[in-house]
Steps between C-alpha positions, in 0.01 A plus 500: 500500500766756474437647841302413807162674549413653839273288728139604494353585840253213541473246782782251490581207716745630750611181680852423363464139582207454287559344158296781340679791683448811296205376301156659517331423832151409380376470869504889507265522208117511482404127551245319301138559611366175386564188297406496135204278450511192287232654275684823452834315429331271246358808314837674494669199373225447225539857390886480511505194266266660250688825504830332459369285215378798320829688549710206399297448181553856402870504592564178317370668182655828581178685511479834686279497805340833363422347141144540376289198416538549133877523531503183711303306243737605218794406705344168572443425131860607428626271775289205361687539168829511680413188695432314178841617371656368833321178457651457143839609591577325821351154464783251598391217282257558209391136479424455867344838546274446192397165638427653854290769349288270287126500610553777751330833494710796417399676827659211693828507288508893524459492881788248522727709290406815692603328828828387345580853386411667808611271784762731632284801517221294659707473816441864570140421551547361854706816589214729411253269668681530842559868457133550476415277800747682724370846407127410524556307828679804650202723398256261665712453817408823665865527610619763262403864472529493121590237236551623147630379168836608370540273196853617411811307421621568854196404709155351483313672785546741792338465850508741793465378857479690827801469731360442860526802730693711256226691313656417166492241226742273340497481121567146364594461128450143382624303207365148492711221347443127484847415639836658576645332178248689295792749448859417462740599780656775296164661438396538878726799571338694207148401593547602865653833398216571250233420753649717773556785261134480414396504859723795590373698202123420574351852538192350664683330778468636853721328752769223488509235240608132472548313175386138497555221240244239588572142401153349445612141479829460682495375860684691769468815696718805411850610381682802383703472177867580556799545273723187473799707479441748785251312706303822539129526426410651166240694697408492864153610402429206263401150619414172338186351649467134441159344490474399857535859607361672191159335484392533870622875491269603213230238503448367854545160344796258493682402172347152523148658533557713196617206284215287626255780412630516148495117460134498623404759245681311221319172594165689496569609136776313329442718184658797696842353463446381141381850406830657577656317200199504284526732197204730417227382271587758237858376487387140465262593217778685323722197524210282367445726204877452414433129508196524276685715240769238502256221449598319823155468668158359426174715519497406885840641554673169544844415334396250234821458278812407684695471177419852388584638845841309485561642153432854617735463788775390259422783258506770769819363632664510154381864443648593842836352399499692179420824679792431742743435211385821326561705809842343559611589151 
C-alpha cells in the first residue's frame, strides 16, 4: 500500500512478548454460546455443496445468476454446439479418439469433454463451498449479532460481534480463500487495500472494523501480510486467518471436523461431487443432436462408426488450418 492506514480501535493483544502482539484479541469478544451440532453441520455442508455445484455450473458456462429459465436453456443449447466444436477441434489423435468413442453413448463422451474443457474453472467450486459453510456456520453459532452476504470482489460476507464490556460491536469483513497461494504475492497489497477501502466506505458500519482473509484449507493460526521491502504491514487492520484459527472462530468446529463433515456428506452421496462437473441435460442433448446430424451415432445415441468419426476429425482439422492460413494472409 502507498501509505499505512490508522489502527482501528478494537481489542488487540497487548503483551509485547506474545507472538501475536497487536493482533485482534478474540478473548475480549462475545464467546460461542454452544457447539454446532453434527446434524446442523451436516445440513450446512450438504446445502453448501449443492449451492457451490449450481454456481460452478453456471460460472463455467458464463451464465448470469439472474438469467431466466428460457435464457438458461438457450445458452445450454448454444454451449452444447460449442462443446461439439471443441470435441472436433482439440482431439489429440483422431484414430485413438475414434476408437475410444466407439460403442459409447454421446452423453458419456460429452461429459468427458466438458470436464476436460472446464477443469481449471472447476477448482473454484471448493472455494464457494467453504465460503458458504463459513457464513452459514457463523449464522448458526449464536456468537454474532449479524451475519450478512456481501458477495463483492473484495469480500464474501460481513459479521458483527459484541466487544465484551464496551457496549459496541466489531465489524468483520471476510474474504474466504482456499489457500494463501490462491493469489500471487504481487496481488495481495491490492486486495488488502481494496477490502479495507470497502470497509472504510461502508455507510452501514457502526463501530471499528477488521478485514479478514480466511484460508479454508491451509493449516496454521494467523499472520499479517508485510512488505518485503519495508517489512511494514500492508495494513494493521487486516489479518490472514489460517484454518486452525478461522474455523473455530466462525463455526465452533476445528478444521479437521469441517473436512470430516464434508467427507461424510460426500460418502453419503457420491453423486454430489460428480454433479459439480456434470453438464446440464440440455447441453448434452444439444451435443447429441450435433452427433446425429453428422451421422456419428445410432438411434440409441451410441457412436457406431469409428471410421466416419476419424474422417470428420481430419476434415475439421483441415478446415481449421485453411481458416488460419486465410487469416494470416
